[in-house]
C-alpha positions in Angstrom: 21.3 -8.2 3.4 18.6 -8.0 0.7 17.7 -4.6 -0.4 14.1 -3.4 -0.7 14.3 -3.1 -4.5 15.5 -6.7 -4.8 12.5 -7.8 -2.6 10.2 -6.0 -5.0 11.8 -7.8 -8.0 11.4 -11.2 -6.3 7.8 -10.4 -5.4 7.0 -9.3 -8.9 8.6 -12.4 -10.4 6.7 -14.7 -8.0 3.4 -13.0 -8.7 3.9 -13.3 -12.4 4.6 -17.0 -12.1 1.5 -17.4 -9.9 -0.7 -15.6 -12.4 0.5 -17.9 -15.2 -0.2 -20.9 -12.9 -3.7 -19.5 -12.2 -4.4 -19.3 -15.9 -3.6 -22.9 -16.4 -5.7 -23.9 -13.3 -8.6 -21.8 -14.7 -8.5 -23.7 -18.0 -8.5 -27.0 -16.1 -11.5 -25.9 -14.0 -13.4 -24.8 -17.1 -12.6 -27.8 -19.3 -15.3 -30.2 -18.0 -18.0 -27.6 -18.5 -17.0 -25.8 -21.7 -14.2 -28.0 -23.2 -10.9 -26.7 -24.5 -11.1 -24.3 -27.3 -9.6 -21.1 -28.6 -12.5 -19.1 -27.1 -11.9 -20.5 -23.6 -8.2 -19.5 -23.7 -9.0 -16.1 -25.2 -11.5 -15.4 -22.4 -9.0 -16.5 -19.7 -6.2 -14.4 -21.2 -8.3 -11.3 -21.9 -9.8 -11.4 -18.4 -6.4 -11.7 -16.8 -4.9 -8.9 -18.9 -7.8 -6.6 -18.3 -7.6 -6.9 -14.6 -3.8 -6.7 -14.6 -4.1 -3.4 -16.5 -6.7 -2.1 -14.1 -4.5 -3.1 -11.1 -1.5 -1.5 -12.6 -3.4 1.7 -13.3 -4.8 2.0 -9.7 -1.4 0.9 -8.3 0.3 3.7 -10.2 -2.2 6.2 -8.8 -1.7 5.0 -5.3 2.1 5.2 -5.5 2.0 8.7 -6.8 -0.3 10.0 -4.0 0.7 8.0 -0.9 3.9 8.0 1.1 6.3 5.1 0.5 5.7 3.6 4.0 2.0 3.4 3.3 2.5 1.9 -0.1 4.7 -0.8 1.4 1.9 -1.5 4.0 -0.7 -1.7 1.2 1.6 -3.9 -0.8 1.8 -6.3 2.1 -1.8 -6.1 3.3 -3.5 -6.5 -0.1 -2.8 -10.2 -0.5 -3.9 -10.9 3.1 -7.2 -9.0 2.5 -7.9 -10.8 -0.8 -7.1 -14.2 0.9 -9.6 -13.4 3.6 -12.2 -12.5 0.9 -11.6 -15.8 -0.8 -12.0 -17.7 2.4 -15.2 -15.9 3.2 -16.6 -16.5 -0.3 -15.6 -20.2 -0.2 -17.6 -20.8 3.0 -20.7 -18.9 2.1 
């Protein structure tokens, strides 16, 4: 049986891989409009790192103040909520 800590490690690994893939996709999307340059890559990387830092900060605050069961629920519900937001914004 897989332990909860191993599931966290797997999830963190997969989200890291997805973030890297999203950075490459962002550069492909921006290339026809802005070209490929150092400034484009710098903006993609700095935006990604900024929002990762903000997410880590607020995630740390949440884990310190909320019970472990609620943290697990938030951890599982956050991707679903963001996916719903993406679907709504895509069709508006």
